[in-house]
PQR file with spaces between the fields and no chain letter, atoms N, CA, C, O and H, PARSE charges and radii, in Angstrom:
ATOM       1  N    MET     1      -9.321   -6.455  -15.470 -0.4000 1.5000
ATOM       2  CA   MET     1     -10.069   -7.387  -14.710 -0.0000 2.0000
ATOM       3  C    MET     1      -9.382   -7.668  -13.492  0.5500 1.7000
ATOM       4  O    MET     1      -8.180   -7.907  -13.606 -0.5500 1.4000
ATOM       5  N    ALA     2      -9.850   -7.688  -12.430 -0.4000 1.5000
ATOM       6  CA   ALA     2      -9.168   -8.118  -11.075 -0.0000 2.0000
ATOM       7  C    ALA     2      -8.964   -9.646  -10.669  0.5500 1.7000
ATOM       8  O    ALA     2      -9.567  -10.137   -9.714 -0.5500 1.4000
ATOM       9  H    ALA     2     -10.827   -7.493  -12.338  0.4000 1.0000
ATOM      10  N    LYS     3      -8.221  -10.240  -11.330 -0.4000 1.5000
ATOM      11  CA   LYS     3      -7.837  -11.473  -11.245 -0.0000 2.0000
ATOM      12  C    LYS     3      -6.638  -11.969  -11.021  0.5500 1.7000
ATOM      13  O    LYS     3      -5.855  -11.667  -11.921 -0.5500 1.4000
ATOM      14  H    LYS     3      -7.731   -9.841  -12.105  0.4000 1.0000
ATOM      15  N    CYS     4      -6.089  -12.739  -10.011 -0.4000 1.5000
ATOM      16  CA   CYS     4      -4.690  -13.106   -9.949 -0.0000 2.0000
ATOM      17  C    CYS     4      -4.217  -14.160  -10.984  0.5500 1.7000
ATOM      18  O    CYS     4      -4.887  -15.178  -11.159 -0.5500 1.4000
ATOM      19  H    CYS     4      -6.725  -12.985   -9.279  0.4000 1.0000
ATOM      20  N    GLU     5      -3.136  -13.943  -11.633 -0.4000 1.5000
ATOM      21  CA   GLU     5      -2.793  -14.921  -12.653 -0.0000 2.0000
ATOM      22  C    GLU     5      -2.061  -16.280  -12.293  0.5500 1.7000
ATOM      23  O    GLU     5      -1.734  -17.183  -13.064 -0.5500 1.4000
ATOM      24  H    GLU     5      -2.592  -13.116  -11.491  0.4000 1.0000
ATOM      25  N    ILE     6      -1.880  -16.187  -10.843 -0.4000 1.5000
ATOM      26  CA   ILE     6      -1.287  -17.076  -10.031 -0.0000 2.0000
ATOM      27  C    ILE     6      -2.442  -18.368   -9.735  0.5500 1.7000
ATOM      28  O    ILE     6      -2.752  -19.413  -10.308 -0.5500 1.4000
ATOM      29  H    ILE     6      -2.146  -15.454  -10.216  0.4000 1.0000
ATOM      30  N    CYS     7      -2.798  -17.755   -8.700 -0.4000 1.5000
ATOM      31  CA   CYS     7      -3.954  -18.492   -8.136 -0.0000 2.0000
ATOM      32  C    CYS     7      -5.391  -18.488   -8.569  0.5500 1.7000
ATOM      33  O    CYS     7      -6.217  -19.283   -8.118 -0.5500 1.4000
ATOM      34  H    CYS     7      -2.546  -16.906   -8.235  0.4000 1.0000
ATOM      35  N    GLY     8      -5.646  -17.612   -9.415 -0.4000 1.5000
ATOM      36  CA   GLY     8      -6.981  -17.605   -9.993 -0.0000 2.0000
ATOM      37  C    GLY     8      -8.261  -16.794   -9.177  0.5500 1.7000
ATOM      38  O    GLY     8      -9.462  -16.925   -9.417 -0.5500 1.4000
ATOM      39  H    GLY     8      -4.975  -16.967   -9.782  0.4000 1.0000
ATOM      40  N    LYS     9      -7.520  -15.769   -7.964 -0.4000 1.5000
ATOM      41  CA   LYS     9      -8.524  -15.357   -7.262 -0.0000 2.0000
ATOM      42  C    LYS     9      -9.137  -14.139   -8.166  0.5500 1.7000
ATOM      43  O    LYS     9      -8.477  -13.372   -8.866 -0.5500 1.4000
ATOM      44  H    LYS     9      -6.545  -15.663   -7.769  0.4000 1.0000
ATOM      45  N    VAL    10     -10.802  -14.143   -7.956 -0.4000 1.5000
ATOM      46  CA   VAL    10     -11.451  -13.327   -8.480 -0.0000 2.0000
ATOM      47  C    VAL    10     -12.393  -12.574   -7.651  0.5500 1.7000
ATOM      48  O    VAL    10     -12.732  -13.129   -6.606 -0.5500 1.4000
ATOM      49  H    VAL    10     -11.339  -14.767   -7.387  0.4000 1.0000
ATOM      50  N    PRO    11     -12.905  -11.371   -7.918 -0.5600 1.5000
ATOM      51  CA   PRO    11     -13.890  -10.677   -6.972  0.2800 2.0000
ATOM      52  C    PRO    11     -15.078  -11.599   -6.433  0.5500 1.7000
ATOM      53  O    PRO    11     -15.648  -12.468   -7.093 -0.5500 1.4000
ATOM      54  N    LYS    12     -15.334  -11.257   -5.156 -0.4000 1.5000
ATOM      55  CA   LYS    12     -16.420  -12.229   -4.595 -0.0000 2.0000
ATOM      56  C    LYS    12     -17.566  -11.167   -4.423  0.5500 1.7000
ATOM      57  O    LYS    12     -17.347   -9.957   -4.375 -0.5500 1.4000
ATOM      58  H    LYS    12     -14.871  -10.551   -4.620  0.4000 1.0000
ATOM      59  N    THR    13     -18.913  -11.788   -4.330 -0.4000 1.5000
ATOM      60  CA   THR    13     -20.066  -10.859   -4.073 -0.0000 2.0000
ATOM      61  C    THR    13     -20.789  -11.414   -2.741  0.5500 1.7000
ATOM      62  O    THR    13     -20.667  -12.573   -2.344 -0.5500 1.4000
ATOM      63  H    THR    13     -19.091  -12.771   -4.369  0.4000 1.0000
ATOM      64  N    GLY    14     -21.508  -10.483   -2.152 -0.4000 1.5000
ATOM      65  CA   GLY    14     -22.066  -10.625   -1.107 -0.0000 2.0000
ATOM      66  C    GLY    14     -22.935   -9.427   -0.862  0.5500 1.7000
ATOM      67  O    GLY    14     -23.297   -8.697   -1.785 -0.5500 1.4000
ATOM      68  H    GLY    14     -21.606   -9.541   -2.474  0.4000 1.0000
ATOM      69  N    HIS    15     -23.331   -9.195    0.630 -0.4000 1.5000
ATOM      70  CA   HIS    15     -24.211   -7.864    0.820 -0.0000 2.0000
ATOM      71  C    HIS    15     -23.583   -7.373    2.054  0.5500 1.7000
ATOM      72  O    HIS    15     -22.984   -8.028    2.906 -0.5500 1.4000
ATOM      73  H    HIS    15     -23.037   -9.787    1.380  0.4000 1.0000
ATOM      74  N    ASN    16     -23.839   -6.005    2.005 -0.4000 1.5000
ATOM      75  CA   ASN    16     -23.669   -5.000    3.150 -0.0000 2.0000
ATOM      76  C    ASN    16     -24.904   -5.365    4.026  0.5500 1.7000
ATOM      77  O    ASN    16     -25.977   -5.684    3.513 -0.5500 1.4000
ATOM      78  H    ASN    16     -24.325   -5.473    1.313  0.4000 1.0000
ATOM      79  N    VAL    17     -24.739   -5.315    5.139 -0.4000 1.5000
ATOM      80  CA   VAL    17     -25.493   -5.455    6.338 -0.0000 2.0000
ATOM      81  C    VAL    17     -25.679   -4.486    7.248  0.5500 1.7000
ATOM      82  O    VAL    17     -24.803   -4.274    8.086 -0.5500 1.4000
ATOM      83  H    VAL    17     -23.868   -5.056    5.556  0.4000 1.0000
ATOM      84  N    SER    18     -26.851   -3.750    7.220 -0.4000 1.5000
ATOM      85  CA   SER    18     -26.991   -2.467    7.898 -0.0000 2.0000
ATOM      86  C    SER    18     -27.320   -2.734    9.323  0.5500 1.7000
ATOM      87  O    SER    18     -27.580   -3.895    9.639 -0.5500 1.4000
ATOM      88  H    SER    18     -27.563   -3.922    6.539  0.4000 1.0000
ATOM      89  N    HIS    19     -27.339   -1.815   10.198 -0.4000 1.5000
ATOM      90  CA   HIS    19     -27.944   -2.299   11.764 -0.0000 2.0000
ATOM      91  C    HIS    19     -29.161   -2.797   11.655  0.5500 1.7000
ATOM      92  O    HIS    19     -29.437   -3.788   12.332 -0.5500 1.4000
ATOM      93  H    HIS    19     -27.127   -0.872    9.941  0.4000 1.0000
ATOM      94  N    SER    20     -30.185   -2.191   10.745 -0.4000 1.5000
ATOM      95  CA   SER    20     -31.808   -2.479   10.363 -0.0000 2.0000
ATOM      96  C    SER    20     -31.617   -3.698    9.658  0.5500 1.7000
ATOM      97  O    SER    20     -32.714   -4.172    9.361 -0.5500 1.4000
ATOM      98  H    SER    20     -29.961   -1.387   10.196  0.4000 1.0000
ATOM      99  N    LYS    21     -30.732   -4.346    9.298 -0.4000 1.5000
ATOM     100  CA   LYS    21     -30.612   -5.732    8.581 -0.0000 2.0000
ATOM     101  C    LYS    21     -31.072   -5.400    7.100  0.5500 1.7000
ATOM     102  O    LYS    21     -31.535   -6.306    6.406 -0.5500 1.4000
ATOM     103  H    LYS    21     -29.842   -3.961    9.539  0.4000 1.0000
ATOM     104  N    ARG    22     -30.975   -4.382    6.712 -0.4000 1.5000
ATOM     105  CA   ARG    22     -31.371   -3.996    5.022 -0.0000 2.0000
ATOM     106  C    ARG    22     -29.918   -4.628    4.095  0.5500 1.7000
ATOM     107  O    ARG    22     -28.780   -4.200    4.293 -0.5500 1.4000
ATOM     108  H    ARG    22     -30.599   -3.646    7.276  0.4000 1.0000
ATOM     109  N    HIS    23     -30.174   -5.429    3.345 -0.4000 1.5000
ATOM     110  CA   HIS    23     -29.075   -6.144    2.449 -0.0000 2.0000
ATOM     111  C    HIS    23     -29.152   -5.214    1.313  0.5500 1.7000
ATOM     112  O    HIS    23     -30.238   -4.989    0.777 -0.5500 1.4000
ATOM     113  H    HIS    23     -31.097   -5.777    3.184  0.4000 1.0000
ATOM     114  N    THR    24     -28.155   -4.706    0.949 -0.4000 1.5000
ATOM     115  CA   THR    24     -27.274   -4.104   -0.371 -0.0000 2.0000
ATOM     116  C    THR    24     -26.244   -4.665   -0.794  0.5500 1.7000
ATOM     117  O    THR    24     -25.332   -4.912   -0.005 -0.5500 1.4000
ATOM     118  H    THR    24     -27.273   -4.888    1.384  0.4000 1.0000
ATOM     119  N    LYS    25     -26.162   -4.957   -1.977 -0.4000 1.5000
ATOM     120  CA   LYS    25     -25.029   -5.895   -3.053 -0.0000 2.0000
ATOM     121  C    LYS    25     -23.840   -5.167   -2.704  0.5500 1.7000
ATOM     122  O    LYS    25     -23.974   -3.956   -2.528 -0.5500 1.4000
ATOM     123  H    LYS    25     -26.903   -4.756   -2.618  0.4000 1.0000
ATOM     124  N    ARG    26     -22.658   -5.699   -2.566 -0.4000 1.5000
ATOM     125  CA   ARG    26     -21.441   -5.395   -2.602 -0.0000 2.0000
ATOM     126  C    ARG    26     -20.476   -6.379   -3.195  0.5500 1.7000
ATOM     127  O    ARG    26     -20.877   -7.500   -3.509 -0.5500 1.4000
ATOM     128  H    ARG    26     -22.549   -6.682   -2.709  0.4000 1.0000
ATOM     129  N    ARG    27     -19.150   -6.000   -3.376 -0.4000 1.5000
ATOM     130  CA   ARG    27     -18.190   -6.607   -3.957 -0.0000 2.0000
ATOM     131  C    ARG    27     -16.868   -6.684   -3.221  0.5500 1.7000
ATOM     132  O    ARG    27     -16.496   -5.590   -2.797 -0.5500 1.4000
ATOM     133  H    ARG    27     -18.824   -5.089   -3.121  0.4000 1.0000
ATOM     134  N    TRP    28     -16.154   -7.594   -2.993 -0.4000 1.5000
ATOM     135  CA   TRP    28     -14.740   -7.630   -2.285 -0.0000 2.0000
ATOM     136  C    TRP    28     -13.848   -7.952   -3.560  0.5500 1.7000
ATOM     137  O    TRP    28     -14.018   -8.919   -4.303 -0.5500 1.4000
ATOM     138  H    TRP    28     -16.457   -8.482   -3.337  0.4000 1.0000
ATOM     139  N    GLN    29     -12.810   -6.916   -3.693 -0.4000 1.5000
ATOM     140  CA   GLN    29     -11.988   -7.194   -4.672 -0.0000 2.0000
ATOM     141  C    GLN    29     -10.633   -7.589   -4.195  0.5500 1.7000
ATOM     142  O    GLN    29     -10.084   -7.031   -3.245 -0.5500 1.4000
ATOM     143  H    GLN    29     -12.673   -6.131   -3.089  0.4000 1.0000
ATOM     144  N    PRO    30     -10.066   -8.644   -4.932 -0.5600 1.5000
ATOM     145  CA   PRO    30      -8.763   -9.215   -4.449  0.2800 2.0000
ATOM     146  C    PRO    30      -7.743   -8.282   -4.710  0.5500 1.7000
ATOM     147  O    PRO    30      -7.913   -7.625   -5.738 -0.5500 1.4000
ATOM     148  N    ASN    31      -6.587   -8.015   -3.964 -0.4000 1.5000
ATOM     149  CA   ASN    31      -5.745   -7.037   -3.826 -0.0000 2.0000
ATOM     150  C    ASN    31      -4.545   -7.347   -5.124  0.5500 1.7000
ATOM     151  O    ASN    31      -3.468   -7.893   -4.886 -0.5500 1.4000
ATOM     152  H    ASN    31      -6.449   -8.549   -3.129  0.4000 1.0000
ATOM     153  N    VAL    32      -4.910   -6.953   -6.313 -0.4000 1.5000
ATOM     154  CA   VAL    32      -4.238   -7.294   -7.359 -0.0000 2.0000
ATOM     155  C    VAL    32      -3.336   -6.107   -7.798  0.5500 1.7000
ATOM     156  O    VAL    32      -3.743   -4.948   -7.881 -0.5500 1.4000
ATOM     157  H    VAL    32      -5.785   -6.511   -6.506  0.4000 1.0000
ATOM     158  N    HIS    33      -2.005   -6.533   -8.084 -0.4000 1.5000
ATOM     159  CA   HIS    33      -1.179   -5.299   -8.838 -0.0000 2.0000
ATOM     160  C    HIS    33      -0.364   -5.908   -9.997  0.5500 1.7000
ATOM     161  O    HIS    33      -0.070   -7.096  -10.129 -0.5500 1.4000
ATOM     162  H    HIS    33      -1.674   -7.475   -8.017  0.4000 1.0000
ATOM     163  N    PRO    34      -0.051   -4.882  -10.813 -0.5600 1.5000
ATOM     164  CA   PRO    34       0.662   -5.560  -11.802  0.2800 2.0000
ATOM     165  C    PRO    34       2.181   -5.550  -11.567  0.5500 1.7000
ATOM     166  O    PRO    34       2.763   -4.492  -11.327 -0.5500 1.4000
ATOM     167  N    THR    35       2.804   -6.693  -11.633 -0.4000 1.5000
ATOM     168  CA   THR    35       4.415   -7.177  -11.169 -0.0000 2.0000
ATOM     169  C    THR    35       5.029   -7.620  -12.509  0.5500 1.7000
ATOM     170  O    THR    35       4.495   -7.797  -13.604 -0.5500 1.4000
ATOM     171  H    THR    35       2.332   -7.553  -11.827  0.4000 1.0000
ATOM     172  N    THR    36       6.331   -7.749  -12.100 -0.4000 1.5000
ATOM     173  CA   THR    36       7.223   -8.284  -13.260 -0.0000 2.0000
ATOM     174  C    THR    36       7.915   -9.342  -12.118  0.5500 1.7000
ATOM     175  O    THR    36       8.447   -9.146  -11.025 -0.5500 1.4000
ATOM     176  H    THR    36       6.765   -7.605  -11.210  0.4000 1.0000
ATOM     177  N    LEU    37       7.651  -10.504  -12.887 -0.4000 1.5000
ATOM     178  CA   LEU    37       8.120  -11.701  -12.216 -0.0000 2.0000
ATOM     179  C    LEU    37       8.875  -12.625  -12.836  0.5500 1.7000
ATOM     180  O    LEU    37       8.531  -12.776  -14.009 -0.5500 1.4000
ATOM     181  H    LEU    37       7.218  -10.663  -13.774  0.4000 1.0000
ATOM     182  N    THR    38      10.019  -13.482  -12.401 -0.4000 1.5000
ATOM     183  CA   THR    38      10.785  -14.292  -13.049 -0.0000 2.0000
ATOM     184  C    THR    38      10.383  -15.857  -13.046  0.5500 1.7000
ATOM     185  O    THR    38      10.757  -16.589  -12.130 -0.5500 1.4000
ATOM     186  H    THR    38      10.299  -13.360  -11.449  0.4000 1.0000
ATOM     187  N    MET    39       9.800  -16.208  -13.846 -0.4000 1.5000
ATOM     188  CA   MET    39       9.223  -17.838  -13.982 -0.0000 2.0000
ATOM     189  C    MET    39       9.858  -18.639  -14.776  0.5500 1.7000
ATOM     190  O    MET    39       9.933  -18.290  -15.954 -0.5500 1.4000
ATOM     191  H    MET    39       9.496  -15.613  -14.591  0.4000 1.0000
ATOM     192  N    ASP    40      10.429  -19.804  -14.403 -0.4000 1.5000
ATOM     193  CA   ASP    40      11.103  -20.547  -15.115 -0.0000 2.0000
ATOM     194  C    ASP    40      12.056  -19.960  -16.106  0.5500 1.7000
ATOM     195  O    ASP    40      12.081  -20.316  -17.284 -0.5500 1.4000
ATOM     196  H    ASP    40      10.368  -20.088  -13.446  0.4000 1.0000
ATOM     197  N    GLY    41      12.869  -19.013  -15.571 -0.4000 1.5000
ATOM     198  CA   GLY    41      14.036  -18.307  -16.471 -0.0000 2.0000
ATOM     199  C    GLY    41      13.507  -17.324  -17.133  0.5500 1.7000
ATOM     200  O    GLY    41      14.317  -16.543  -17.633 -0.5500 1.4000
ATOM     201  H    GLY    41      12.848  -18.724  -14.614  0.4000 1.0000
ATOM     202  N    SER    42      12.438  -17.123  -17.289 -0.4000 1.5000
ATOM     203  CA   SER    42      11.931  -15.793  -18.356 -0.0000 2.0000
ATOM     204  C    SER    42      11.342  -14.601  -17.539  0.5500 1.7000
ATOM     205  O    SER    42      10.659  -14.842  -16.544 -0.5500 1.4000
ATOM     206  H    SER    42      11.781  -17.758  -16.883  0.4000 1.0000
ATOM     207  N    VAL    43      11.535  -13.608  -17.847 -0.4000 1.5000
ATOM     208  CA   VAL    43      10.752  -12.459  -17.199 -0.0000 2.0000
ATOM     209  C    VAL    43       9.268  -12.209  -17.729  0.5500 1.7000
ATOM     210  O    VAL    43       9.091  -12.124  -18.944 -0.5500 1.4000
ATOM     211  H    VAL    43      12.090  -13.412  -18.656  0.4000 1.0000
ATOM     212  N    ARG    44       8.333  -12.103  -16.955 -0.4000 1.5000
ATOM     213  CA   ARG    44       6.987  -12.113  -17.563 -0.0000 2.0000
ATOM     214  C    ARG    44       6.230  -10.861  -16.553  0.5500 1.7000
ATOM     215  O    ARG    44       6.467  -10.843  -15.345 -0.5500 1.4000
ATOM     216  H    ARG    44       8.477  -12.171  -15.968  0.4000 1.0000
ATOM     217  N    LYS    45       5.467  -10.018  -17.084 -0.4000 1.5000
ATOM     218  CA   LYS    45       4.575   -9.139  -16.579 -0.0000 2.0000
ATOM     219  C    LYS    45       3.201   -9.892  -15.940  0.5500 1.7000
ATOM     220  O    LYS    45       2.717  -10.604  -16.820 -0.5500 1.4000
ATOM     221  H    LYS    45       5.274  -10.033  -18.066  0.4000 1.0000
ATOM     222  N    LEU    46       2.669   -9.939  -15.087 -0.4000 1.5000
ATOM     223  CA   LEU    46       1.604  -10.528  -14.491 -0.0000 2.0000
ATOM     224  C    LEU    46       0.756   -9.754  -13.483  0.5500 1.7000
ATOM     225  O    LEU    46       1.258   -8.938  -12.711 -0.5500 1.4000
ATOM     226  H    LEU    46       3.061   -9.361  -14.371  0.4000 1.0000
ATOM     227  N    SER    47      -0.428  -10.012  -13.516 -0.4000 1.5000
ATOM     228  CA   SER    47      -1.176   -9.308  -12.583 -0.0000 2.0000
ATOM     229  C    SER    47      -1.409  -10.284  -11.198  0.5500 1.7000
ATOM     230  O    SER    47      -2.083  -11.308  -11.318 -0.5500 1.4000
ATOM     231  H    SER    47      -0.836  -10.675  -14.144  0.4000 1.0000
ATOM     232  N    VAL    48      -0.914   -9.973  -10.096 -0.4000 1.5000
ATOM     233  CA   VAL    48      -0.544  -10.842   -8.841 -0.0000 2.0000
ATOM     234  C    VAL    48      -1.356  -10.327   -7.791  0.5500 1.7000
ATOM     235  O    VAL    48      -1.457   -9.110   -7.637 -0.5500 1.4000
ATOM     236  H    VAL    48      -0.367   -9.141   -9.999  0.4000 1.0000
ATOM     237  N    CYS    49      -2.058  -11.295   -6.913 -0.4000 1.5000
ATOM     238  CA   CYS    49      -2.533  -10.985   -5.757 -0.0000 2.0000
ATOM     239  C    CYS    49      -1.136  -10.644   -4.759  0.5500 1.7000
ATOM     240  O    CYS    49       0.008  -10.962   -5.082 -0.5500 1.4000
ATOM     241  H    CYS    49      -1.976  -12.284   -7.038  0.4000 1.0000
ATOM     242  N    MET    50      -1.432  -10.076   -3.746 -0.4000 1.5000
ATOM     243  CA   MET    50      -0.358   -9.422   -2.623 -0.0000 2.0000
ATOM     244  C    MET    50       0.031  -10.937   -1.756  0.5500 1.7000
ATOM     245  O    MET    50       1.163  -11.047   -1.285 -0.5500 1.4000
ATOM     246  H    MET    50      -2.362   -9.818   -3.484  0.4000 1.0000
ATOM     247  N    LYS    51      -0.809  -11.876   -1.617 -0.4000 1.5000
ATOM     248  CA   LYS    51      -0.596  -13.034   -1.079 -0.0000 2.0000
ATOM     249  C    LYS    51       0.344  -13.634   -2.073  0.5500 1.7000
ATOM     250  O    LYS    51       1.540  -13.734   -1.803 -0.5500 1.4000
ATOM     251  H    LYS    51      -1.728  -11.786   -2.000  0.4000 1.0000
ATOM     252  N    CYS    52       0.001  -13.915   -2.864 -0.4000 1.5000
ATOM     253  CA   CYS    52       0.987  -14.814   -4.193 -0.0000 2.0000
ATOM     254  C    CYS    52       2.101  -14.154   -4.151  0.5500 1.7000
ATOM     255  O    CYS    52       3.131  -14.828   -4.129 -0.5500 1.4000
ATOM     256  H    CYS    52      -0.971  -13.834   -3.083  0.4000 1.0000
ATOM     257  N    LEU    53       2.196  -12.875   -4.132 -0.4000 1.5000
ATOM     258  CA   LEU    53       3.575  -11.788   -4.325 -0.0000 2.0000
ATOM     259  C    LEU    53       4.522  -12.427   -3.205  0.5500 1.7000
ATOM     260  O    LEU    53       5.604  -12.979   -3.405 -0.5500 1.4000
ATOM     261  H    LEU    53       1.360  -12.328   -4.150  0.4000 1.0000
ATOM     262  N    ARG    54       3.897  -12.236   -2.024 -0.4000 1.5000
ATOM     263  CA   ARG    54       4.460  -12.538   -0.805 -0.0000 2.0000
ATOM     264  C    ARG    54       4.929  -13.902   -0.648  0.5500 1.7000
ATOM     265  O    ARG    54       5.821  -14.034    0.190 -0.5500 1.4000
ATOM     266  H    ARG    54       3.018  -11.788   -1.861  0.4000 1.0000
ATOM     267  N    THR    55       4.564  -14.886   -1.218 -0.4000 1.5000
ATOM     268  CA   THR    55       4.875  -16.224   -1.132 -0.0000 2.0000
ATOM     269  C    THR    55       6.088  -16.368   -2.279  0.5500 1.7000
ATOM     270  O    THR    55       7.063  -17.089   -2.064 -0.5500 1.4000
ATOM     271  H    THR    55       3.839  -14.779   -1.899  0.4000 1.0000
ATOM     272  N    GLN    56       5.953  -15.728   -3.321 -0.4000 1.5000
ATOM     273  CA   GLN    56       6.942  -15.709   -4.248 -0.0000 2.0000
ATOM     274  C    GLN    56       8.258  -15.221   -3.682  0.5500 1.7000
ATOM     275  O    GLN    56       9.249  -15.947   -3.767 -0.5500 1.4000
ATOM     276  H    GLN    56       5.162  -15.142   -3.495  0.4000 1.0000
ATOM     277  N    GLN    57       8.321  -14.052   -3.120 -0.4000 1.5000
ATOM     278  CA   GLN    57       9.468  -13.420   -2.412 -0.0000 2.0000
ATOM     279  C    GLN    57       9.869  -14.222   -1.203  0.5500 1.7000
ATOM     280  O    GLN    57      11.028  -14.065   -0.818 -0.5500 1.4000
ATOM     281  H    GLN    57       7.516  -13.463   -3.051  0.4000 1.0000
ATOM     282  N    LYS    58       9.232  -14.908   -0.659 -0.4000 1.5000
ATOM     283  CA   LYS    58       9.597  -15.814    0.474 -0.0000 2.0000
ATOM     284  C    LYS    58      10.430  -17.189    0.006  0.5500 1.7000
ATOM     285  O    LYS    58      11.328  -17.737    0.645 -0.5500 1.4000
ATOM     286  H    LYS    58       8.291  -15.035   -0.972  0.4000 1.0000
ATOM     287  N    LEU    59       9.849  -17.617   -1.364 -0.4000 1.5000
ATOM     288  CA   LEU    59      10.635  -18.546   -1.920 -0.0000 2.0000
ATOM     289  C    LEU    59      11.620  -18.289   -2.478  0.5500 1.7000
ATOM     290  O    LEU    59      12.403  -19.196   -2.761 -0.5500 1.4000
ATOM     291  H    LEU    59       9.120  -17.173   -1.884  0.4000 1.0000
ATOM     292  N    GLY    60      11.873  -17.023   -2.796 -0.4000 1.5000
ATOM     293  CA   GLY    60      13.256  -16.558   -3.514 -0.0000 2.0000
ATOM     294  C    GLY    60      12.915  -16.787   -5.258  0.5500 1.7000
ATOM     295  O    GLY    60      13.815  -17.097   -6.039 -0.5500 1.4000
ATOM     296  H    GLY    60      11.237  -16.287   -2.566  0.4000 1.0000
ATOM     297  N    HIS    61      11.817  -16.628   -5.590 -0.4000 1.5000
ATOM     298  CA   HIS    61      11.627  -16.720   -7.079 -0.0000 2.0000
ATOM     299  C    HIS    61      11.592  -15.247   -7.593  0.5500 1.7000
ATOM     300  O    HIS    61      11.445  -15.015   -8.793 -0.5500 1.4000
ATOM     301  H    HIS    61      11.087  -16.376   -4.955  0.4000 1.0000
């Protein structure tokens, strides 16, 4: 499942809109990757979106 375990980001739905204004269903998937992070002194395997992973690296966690 494409869900970030830190922020809870999930796929969004909407429409592709062509030049002739036809609407077809589509999904936007979050950029989720399996990673190993140290949280509260323990090492955990998490599915994390890249925005949260970047924030974690900036904070030094």
